[in-house]
GUZA-276529 format. One record per residue: residue number from 1; chain; x, z, y of N, C-alpha, C in turn. Coordinates in nm, 2 decimals, padded with zeros to 4 digits. Each point is the difference from the previous one (the first is absolute). Last residue first. Layout:
<recs>
<rec nr="NUM" kette="A" n_c1="X" n_c3="Z" n_c2="Y" ca_c1="X" ca_c3="Z" ca_c2="Y" c_c1="X" c_c3="Z" c_c2="Y"/>
...
</recs>
This chain:
<recs>
<rec nr="94" kette="A" n_c1="-02.62" n_c3="-00.48" n_c2="01.49" ca_c1="-00.11" ca_c3="-00.11" ca_c2="00.02" c_c1="-00.13" c_c3="00.03" c_c2="-00.02"/>
<rec nr="93" kette="A" n_c1="00.53" n_c3="00.30" n_c2="-00.01" ca_c1="-00.12" ca_c3="-00.05" ca_c2="-00.04" c_c1="-00.10" c_c3="-00.12" c_c2="00.08"/>
<rec nr="92" kette="A" n_c1="00.47" n_c3="00.38" n_c2="-00.06" ca_c1="-00.04" ca_c3="-00.12" ca_c2="00.03" c_c1="-00.11" c_c3="-00.06" c_c2="-00.05"/>
<rec nr="91" kette="A" n_c1="00.27" n_c3="00.52" n_c2="00.07" ca_c1="-00.13" ca_c3="-00.09" ca_c2="-00.04" c_c1="-00.01" c_c3="-00.15" c_c2="00.09"/>
<rec nr="90" kette="A" n_c1="00.41" n_c3="00.38" n_c2="-00.12" ca_c1="-00.05" ca_c3="-00.07" ca_c2="00.10" c_c1="-00.13" c_c3="-00.10" c_c2="-00.09"/>
<rec nr="89" kette="A" n_c1="00.28" n_c3="00.48" n_c2="-00.07" ca_c1="-00.08" ca_c3="-00.08" ca_c2="-00.06" c_c1="-00.06" c_c3="-00.10" c_c2="00.13"/>
<rec nr="88" kette="A" n_c1="00.44" n_c3="00.38" n_c2="-00.03" ca_c1="-00.09" ca_c3="-00.10" ca_c2="00.07" c_c1="-00.08" c_c3="-00.09" c_c2="-00.12"/>
<rec nr="87" kette="A" n_c1="00.32" n_c3="00.51" n_c2="00.03" ca_c1="-00.01" ca_c3="-00.15" ca_c2="-00.03" c_c1="-00.13" c_c3="-00.05" c_c2="00.06"/>
<rec nr="86" kette="A" n_c1="00.16" n_c3="00.42" n_c2="00.14" ca_c1="00.12" ca_c3="-00.02" ca_c2="-00.12" c_c1="00.00" c_c3="-00.14" c_c2="-00.03"/>
<rec nr="85" kette="A" n_c1="-00.21" n_c3="00.18" n_c2="00.50" ca_c1="-00.01" ca_c3="-00.01" ca_c2="-00.13" c_c1="00.11" c_c3="-00.03" c_c2="-00.08"/>
<rec nr="84" kette="A" n_c1="-00.01" n_c3="00.10" n_c2="00.48" ca_c1="-00.11" ca_c3="00.06" ca_c2="-00.06" c_c1="-00.01" c_c3="00.01" c_c2="-00.13"/>
<rec nr="83" kette="A" n_c1="00.34" n_c3="-00.25" n_c2="00.27" ca_c1="00.00" ca_c3="00.10" ca_c2="00.02" c_c1="-00.10" c_c3="00.10" c_c2="-00.08"/>
<rec nr="82" kette="A" n_c1="-00.04" n_c3="-00.49" n_c2="00.01" ca_c1="00.14" ca_c3="00.07" ca_c2="-00.05" c_c1="00.04" c_c3="00.16" c_c2="-00.01"/>
<rec nr="81" kette="A" n_c1="-00.43" n_c3="-00.20" n_c2="00.24" ca_c1="00.01" ca_c3="-00.01" ca_c2="-00.13" c_c1="00.15" c_c3="00.05" c_c2="-00.11"/>
<rec nr="80" kette="A" n_c1="00.03" n_c3="-00.07" n_c2="00.49" ca_c1="-00.13" ca_c3="00.12" ca_c2="-00.06" c_c1="00.00" c_c3="00.01" c_c2="-00.13"/>
<rec nr="79" kette="A" n_c1="00.24" n_c3="-00.36" n_c2="00.16" ca_c1="00.07" ca_c3="00.12" ca_c2="00.01" c_c1="-00.08" c_c3="00.12" c_c2="-00.03"/>
<rec nr="78" kette="A" n_c1="-00.23" n_c3="-00.40" n_c2="-00.02" ca_c1="00.10" ca_c3="-00.01" ca_c2="-00.08" c_c1="00.08" c_c3="00.15" c_c2="00.01"/>
<rec nr="77" kette="A" n_c1="-00.27" n_c3="-00.12" n_c2="00.35" ca_c1="-00.08" ca_c3="00.06" ca_c2="-00.12" c_c1="00.07" c_c3="00.03" c_c2="-00.13"/>
<rec nr="76" kette="A" n_c1="00.20" n_c3="-00.16" n_c2="00.41" ca_c1="-00.08" ca_c3="00.14" ca_c2="-00.01" c_c1="-00.04" c_c3="00.04" c_c2="-00.10"/>
<rec nr="75" kette="A" n_c1="00.12" n_c3="-00.43" n_c2="00.06" ca_c1="00.14" ca_c3="00.07" ca_c2="-00.03" c_c1="-00.06" c_c3="00.17" c_c2="00.01"/>
<rec nr="74" kette="A" n_c1="-00.35" n_c3="-00.39" n_c2="-00.11" ca_c1="00.06" ca_c3="00.03" ca_c2="00.12" c_c1="00.10" c_c3="00.14" c_c2="-00.05"/>
<rec nr="73" kette="A" n_c1="-00.15" n_c3="-00.41" n_c2="-00.36" ca_c1="-00.05" ca_c3="00.11" ca_c2="00.06" c_c1="00.10" c_c3="00.04" c_c2="00.12"/>
<rec nr="72" kette="A" n_c1="-00.10" n_c3="-00.51" n_c2="-00.10" ca_c1="00.06" ca_c3="00.11" ca_c2="-00.06" c_c1="-00.03" c_c3="00.14" c_c2="00.04"/>
<rec nr="71" kette="A" n_c1="-00.36" n_c3="-00.41" n_c2="00.05" ca_c1="00.14" ca_c3="00.05" ca_c2="00.06" c_c1="00.07" c_c3="00.09" c_c2="-00.08"/>
<rec nr="70" kette="A" n_c1="-00.45" n_c3="-00.15" n_c2="-00.08" ca_c1="00.07" ca_c3="-00.12" ca_c2="00.03" c_c1="00.14" c_c3="-00.01" c_c2="00.07"/>
<rec nr="69" kette="A" n_c1="-00.35" n_c3="00.36" n_c2="-00.15" ca_c1="00.10" ca_c3="-00.10" ca_c2="-00.13" c_c1="00.06" c_c3="-00.07" c_c2="00.04"/>
<rec nr="68" kette="A" n_c1="-00.15" n_c3="00.41" n_c2="00.32" ca_c1="-00.03" ca_c3="-00.13" ca_c2="-00.05" c_c1="00.08" c_c3="-00.05" c_c2="-00.11"/>
<rec nr="67" kette="A" n_c1="00.00" n_c3="00.47" n_c2="00.16" ca_c1="-00.06" ca_c3="-00.06" ca_c2="00.08" c_c1="-00.05" c_c3="-00.12" c_c2="00.00"/>
<rec nr="66" kette="A" n_c1="00.15" n_c3="00.34" n_c2="-00.39" ca_c1="00.05" ca_c3="-00.09" ca_c2="00.13" c_c1="-00.08" c_c3="-00.04" c_c2="00.06"/>
<rec nr="65" kette="A" n_c1="-00.02" n_c3="00.44" n_c2="-00.27" ca_c1="-00.09" ca_c3="-00.13" ca_c2="00.00" c_c1="00.13" c_c3="-00.11" c_c2="00.13"/>
<rec nr="64" kette="A" n_c1="-00.02" n_c3="00.51" n_c2="-00.38" ca_c1="00.04" ca_c3="-00.06" ca_c2="00.11" c_c1="-00.07" c_c3="-00.12" c_c2="00.01"/>
<rec nr="63" kette="A" n_c1="00.01" n_c3="00.52" n_c2="-00.24" ca_c1="-00.05" ca_c3="-00.16" ca_c2="00.01" c_c1="00.06" c_c3="-00.03" c_c2="00.12"/>
<rec nr="62" kette="A" n_c1="00.15" n_c3="00.40" n_c2="-00.39" ca_c1="-00.02" ca_c3="-00.06" ca_c2="00.15" c_c1="-00.06" c_c3="-00.11" c_c2="00.01"/>
<rec nr="61" kette="A" n_c1="00.03" n_c3="00.36" n_c2="-00.43" ca_c1="-00.04" ca_c3="-00.11" ca_c2="00.05" c_c1="00.00" c_c3="00.01" c_c2="00.14"/>
<rec nr="60" kette="A" n_c1="00.16" n_c3="00.31" n_c2="-00.48" ca_c1="-00.05" ca_c3="00.00" ca_c2="00.16" c_c1="00.03" c_c3="-00.16" c_c2="00.06"/>
<rec nr="59" kette="A" n_c1="-00.14" n_c3="00.17" n_c2="-00.55" ca_c1="00.11" ca_c3="-00.07" ca_c2="00.12" c_c1="-00.03" c_c3="00.01" c_c2="00.17"/>
<rec nr="58" kette="A" n_c1="-00.23" n_c3="00.14" n_c2="-00.45" ca_c1="00.03" ca_c3="00.08" ca_c2="00.06" c_c1="00.13" c_c3="00.00" c_c2="00.09"/>
<rec nr="57" kette="A" n_c1="-00.33" n_c3="-00.24" n_c2="-00.31" ca_c1="00.14" ca_c3="00.04" ca_c2="-00.01" c_c1="00.08" c_c3="00.08" c_c2="00.06"/>
<rec nr="56" kette="A" n_c1="-00.40" n_c3="-00.19" n_c2="00.16" ca_c1="-00.07" ca_c3="00.06" ca_c2="-00.13" c_c1="00.15" c_c3="00.04" c_c2="-00.10"/>
<rec nr="55" kette="A" n_c1="00.08" n_c3="-00.24" n_c2="00.39" ca_c1="-00.08" ca_c3="00.13" ca_c2="00.04" c_c1="-00.02" c_c3="00.07" c_c2="-00.12"/>
<rec nr="54" kette="A" n_c1="00.12" n_c3="-00.46" n_c2="-00.05" ca_c1="00.12" ca_c3="00.09" ca_c2="00.02" c_c1="-00.06" c_c3="00.15" c_c2="00.03"/>
<rec nr="53" kette="A" n_c1="-00.36" n_c3="-00.32" n_c2="-00.01" ca_c1="00.09" ca_c3="00.00" ca_c2="-00.15" c_c1="00.13" c_c3="00.11" c_c2="00.00"/>
<rec nr="52" kette="A" n_c1="-00.22" n_c3="-00.14" n_c2="00.41" ca_c1="-00.10" ca_c3="00.12" ca_c2="-00.10" c_c1="00.05" c_c3="00.01" c_c2="-00.12"/>
<rec nr="51" kette="A" n_c1="00.22" n_c3="-00.31" n_c2="00.24" ca_c1="00.00" ca_c3="00.12" ca_c2="00.10" c_c1="-00.08" c_c3="00.12" c_c2="-00.09"/>
<rec nr="50" kette="A" n_c1="-00.02" n_c3="-00.47" n_c2="-00.12" ca_c1="00.12" ca_c3="00.08" ca_c2="-00.04" c_c1="00.04" c_c3="00.14" c_c2="00.07"/>
<rec nr="49" kette="A" n_c1="-00.38" n_c3="-00.28" n_c2="00.12" ca_c1="-00.04" ca_c3="00.07" ca_c2="-00.15" c_c1="00.16" c_c3="00.06" c_c2="-00.06"/>
<rec nr="48" kette="A" n_c1="-00.03" n_c3="-00.16" n_c2="00.42" ca_c1="-00.09" ca_c3="00.10" ca_c2="-00.01" c_c1="00.00" c_c3="00.03" c_c2="-00.11"/>
<rec nr="47" kette="A" n_c1="00.21" n_c3="-00.40" n_c2="00.10" ca_c1="00.10" ca_c3="00.16" ca_c2="00.03" c_c1="-00.11" c_c3="00.12" c_c2="-00.02"/>
<rec nr="46" kette="A" n_c1="-00.17" n_c3="-00.43" n_c2="-00.05" ca_c1="00.10" ca_c3="00.03" ca_c2="-00.11" c_c1="00.08" c_c3="00.14" c_c2="00.05"/>
<rec nr="45" kette="A" n_c1="-00.32" n_c3="-00.17" n_c2="00.27" ca_c1="-00.05" ca_c3="00.03" ca_c2="-00.09" c_c1="00.07" c_c3="00.04" c_c2="-00.10"/>
<rec nr="44" kette="A" n_c1="00.17" n_c3="-00.16" n_c2="00.39" ca_c1="-00.04" ca_c3="00.16" ca_c2="00.03" c_c1="-00.05" c_c3="00.03" c_c2="-00.15"/>
<rec nr="43" kette="A" n_c1="00.08" n_c3="-00.45" n_c2="00.11" ca_c1="00.09" ca_c3="00.06" ca_c2="-00.06" c_c1="-00.02" c_c3="00.13" c_c2="-00.02"/>
<rec nr="42" kette="A" n_c1="-00.27" n_c3="-00.32" n_c2="00.17" ca_c1="-00.03" ca_c3="00.06" ca_c2="-00.14" c_c1="00.13" c_c3="00.03" c_c2="-00.01"/>
<rec nr="41" kette="A" n_c1="00.05" n_c3="-00.32" n_c2="00.38" ca_c1="-00.13" ca_c3="00.07" ca_c2="-00.07" c_c1="00.04" c_c3="00.07" c_c2="-00.13"/>
<rec nr="40" kette="A" n_c1="00.42" n_c3="00.05" n_c2="00.31" ca_c1="-00.08" ca_c3="-00.11" ca_c2="-00.08" c_c1="-00.11" c_c3="00.03" c_c2="-00.06"/>
<rec nr="39" kette="A" n_c1="00.31" n_c3="00.29" n_c2="00.24" ca_c1="-00.05" ca_c3="-00.06" ca_c2="00.06" c_c1="-00.11" c_c3="-00.10" c_c2="-00.04"/>
<rec nr="38" kette="A" n_c1="00.36" n_c3="00.29" n_c2="-00.21" ca_c1="00.03" ca_c3="-00.09" ca_c2="00.14" c_c1="-00.09" c_c3="-00.10" c_c2="00.07"/>
<rec nr="37" kette="A" n_c1="00.10" n_c3="00.48" n_c2="-00.26" ca_c1="-00.12" ca_c3="-00.06" ca_c2="00.00" c_c1="00.07" c_c3="-00.12" c_c2="00.10"/>
<rec nr="36" kette="A" n_c1="00.24" n_c3="00.41" n_c2="-00.28" ca_c1="00.00" ca_c3="-00.09" ca_c2="00.13" c_c1="-00.11" c_c3="-00.11" c_c2="-00.03"/>
<rec nr="35" kette="A" n_c1="00.15" n_c3="00.55" n_c2="-00.22" ca_c1="-00.09" ca_c3="-00.14" ca_c2="-00.02" c_c1="00.00" c_c3="-00.08" c_c2="00.13"/>
<rec nr="34" kette="A" n_c1="00.34" n_c3="00.40" n_c2="-00.22" ca_c1="-00.07" ca_c3="-00.04" ca_c2="00.14" c_c1="-00.10" c_c3="-00.16" c_c2="-00.10"/>
<rec nr="33" kette="A" n_c1="00.22" n_c3="00.48" n_c2="-00.20" ca_c1="-00.05" ca_c3="-00.14" ca_c2="-00.01" c_c1="-00.05" c_c3="-00.05" c_c2="00.09"/>
<rec nr="32" kette="A" n_c1="00.31" n_c3="00.45" n_c2="-00.13" ca_c1="-00.11" ca_c3="-00.06" ca_c2="00.09" c_c1="00.02" c_c3="-00.13" c_c2="-00.03"/>
<rec nr="31" kette="A" n_c1="00.17" n_c3="00.40" n_c2="-00.37" ca_c1="00.00" ca_c3="-00.12" ca_c2="00.12" c_c1="-00.12" c_c3="-00.03" c_c2="00.05"/>
<rec nr="30" kette="A" n_c1="00.06" n_c3="00.35" n_c2="-00.36" ca_c1="00.07" ca_c3="00.05" ca_c2="00.14" c_c1="00.01" c_c3="-00.11" c_c2="00.09"/>
<rec nr="29" kette="A" n_c1="-00.10" n_c3="-00.18" n_c2="-00.45" ca_c1="-00.01" ca_c3="00.12" ca_c2="00.03" c_c1="00.08" c_c3="00.03" c_c2="00.12"/>
<rec nr="28" kette="A" n_c1="-00.01" n_c3="-00.41" n_c2="-00.26" ca_c1="-00.08" ca_c3="00.00" ca_c2="00.14" c_c1="-00.04" c_c3="00.13" c_c2="00.03"/>
<rec nr="27" kette="A" n_c1="00.42" n_c3="-00.23" n_c2="-00.32" ca_c1="-00.16" ca_c3="00.04" ca_c2="-00.01" c_c1="-00.04" c_c3="00.02" c_c2="00.17"/>
<rec nr="26" kette="A" n_c1="00.45" n_c3="-00.15" n_c2="-00.10" ca_c1="-00.02" ca_c3="00.02" ca_c2="-00.18" c_c1="-00.18" c_c3="00.04" c_c2="00.00"/>
<rec nr="25" kette="A" n_c1="00.19" n_c3="-00.32" n_c2="00.41" ca_c1="00.00" ca_c3="00.13" ca_c2="-00.06" c_c1="-00.04" c_c3="00.02" c_c2="-00.13"/>
<rec nr="24" kette="A" n_c1="00.31" n_c3="-00.44" n_c2="00.15" ca_c1="-00.15" ca_c3="00.05" ca_c2="00.02" c_c1="00.01" c_c3="00.15" c_c2="-00.05"/>
<rec nr="23" kette="A" n_c1="00.39" n_c3="-00.23" n_c2="00.30" ca_c1="-00.04" ca_c3="00.04" ca_c2="-00.15" c_c1="-00.18" c_c3="00.03" c_c2="00.01"/>
<rec nr="22" kette="A" n_c1="00.23" n_c3="-00.37" n_c2="00.32" ca_c1="-00.02" ca_c3="00.15" ca_c2="00.02" c_c1="-00.05" c_c3="00.02" c_c2="-00.17"/>
<rec nr="21" kette="A" n_c1="00.26" n_c3="-00.44" n_c2="00.09" ca_c1="-00.11" ca_c3="00.05" ca_c2="00.00" c_c1="00.02" c_c3="00.14" c_c2="-00.02"/>
<rec nr="20" kette="A" n_c1="00.34" n_c3="-00.31" n_c2="00.32" ca_c1="-00.03" ca_c3="00.07" ca_c2="-00.14" c_c1="-00.15" c_c3="00.09" c_c2="-00.03"/>
<rec nr="19" kette="A" n_c1="00.12" n_c3="-00.47" n_c2="00.33" ca_c1="-00.01" ca_c3="00.12" ca_c2="-00.01" c_c1="00.00" c_c3="00.10" c_c2="-00.14"/>
<rec nr="18" kette="A" n_c1="00.10" n_c3="-00.51" n_c2="00.32" ca_c1="-00.03" ca_c3="00.07" ca_c2="-00.13" c_c1="00.02" c_c3="00.14" c_c2="00.02"/>
<rec nr="17" kette="A" n_c1="-00.23" n_c3="-00.40" n_c2="00.32" ca_c1="00.08" ca_c3="00.09" ca_c2="-00.02" c_c1="00.06" c_c3="00.05" c_c2="-00.16"/>
<rec nr="16" kette="A" n_c1="-00.10" n_c3="-00.51" n_c2="00.23" ca_c1="-00.05" ca_c3="00.14" ca_c2="-00.08" c_c1="00.08" c_c3="00.10" c_c2="-00.02"/>
<rec nr="15" kette="A" n_c1="00.01" n_c3="-00.38" n_c2="00.38" ca_c1="00.07" ca_c3="00.01" ca_c2="-00.10" c_c1="-00.08" c_c3="00.14" c_c2="-00.07"/>
<rec nr="14" kette="A" n_c1="-00.21" n_c3="-00.18" n_c2="00.36" ca_c1="00.09" ca_c3="-00.13" ca_c2="-00.04" c_c1="00.09" c_c3="00.06" c_c2="-00.14"/>
<rec nr="13" kette="A" n_c1="-00.50" n_c3="00.14" n_c2="00.22" ca_c1="00.13" ca_c3="00.06" ca_c2="-00.05" c_c1="00.07" c_c3="-00.09" c_c2="-00.04"/>
<rec nr="12" kette="A" n_c1="-00.48" n_c3="00.05" n_c2="00.19" ca_c1="00.12" ca_c3="-00.12" ca_c2="00.03" c_c1="00.14" c_c3="00.02" c_c2="-00.03"/>
<rec nr="11" kette="A" n_c1="-00.44" n_c3="00.26" n_c2="-00.09" ca_c1="00.01" ca_c3="-00.02" ca_c2="00.13" c_c1="00.11" c_c3="-00.08" c_c2="00.05"/>
<rec nr="10" kette="A" n_c1="-00.12" n_c3="00.18" n_c2="-00.44" ca_c1="-00.06" ca_c3="-00.14" ca_c2="00.01" c_c1="00.00" c_c3="-00.04" c_c2="00.17"/>
<rec nr="9" kette="A" n_c1="00.36" n_c3="00.22" n_c2="-00.32" ca_c1="-00.08" ca_c3="00.09" ca_c2="00.08" c_c1="-00.09" c_c3="-00.14" c_c2="00.05"/>
<rec nr="8" kette="A" n_c1="00.23" n_c3="00.15" n_c2="-00.48" ca_c1="00.00" ca_c3="-00.10" ca_c2="00.08" c_c1="-00.09" c_c3="00.06" c_c2="00.10"/>
<rec nr="7" kette="A" n_c1="00.32" n_c3="00.20" n_c2="-00.35" ca_c1="-00.11" ca_c3="00.02" ca_c2="00.04" c_c1="00.01" c_c3="-00.12" c_c2="00.15"/>
<rec nr="6" kette="A" n_c1="00.26" n_c3="00.11" n_c2="-00.54" ca_c1="-00.03" ca_c3="-00.08" ca_c2="00.14" c_c1="-00.11" c_c3="00.01" c_c2="00.07"/>
<rec nr="5" kette="A" n_c1="00.26" n_c3="00.38" n_c2="-00.32" ca_c1="-00.12" ca_c3="-00.08" ca_c2="00.01" c_c1="00.04" c_c3="-00.10" c_c2="00.11"/>
<rec nr="4" kette="A" n_c1="00.29" n_c3="00.35" n_c2="-00.38" ca_c1="-00.04" ca_c3="-00.06" ca_c2="00.15" c_c1="-00.10" c_c3="-00.11" c_c2="-00.01"/>
<rec nr="3" kette="A" n_c1="00.18" n_c3="00.19" n_c2="-00.41" ca_c1="-00.01" ca_c3="00.14" ca_c2="00.11" c_c1="-00.01" c_c3="-00.04" c_c2="00.14"/>
<rec nr="2" kette="A" n_c1="-00.15" n_c3="-00.20" n_c2="-00.53" ca_c1="00.10" ca_c3="-00.03" ca_c2="00.11" c_c1="-00.03" c_c3="00.14" c_c2="00.13"/>
<rec nr="1" kette="A" n_c1="-00.02" n_c3="-00.04" n_c2="-00.57" ca_c1="-00.06" ca_c3="00.01" ca_c2="00.10" c_c1="00.05" c_c3="-00.01" c_c2="00.15"/>
</recs>
């Protein structure tokens, strides 16, 4: 298994950044999971169900929403998410 990923930025990246993958947590006990709604139609439906499921497992949840799916998340939002949660699930749906 490779320890590096190629991440492409849809905003016009000319050379892909190569960054090492972060280690996955062994479990969710004691972690806070962020759920990011990118504001596409019905993305909240998926995240609502995931929220319900994780809460029944005792996982702490924080919810976030991008102002619009047509642009990258504002820097302030990304910084807030990074400071407040241990991992993020981003809901993409139509």
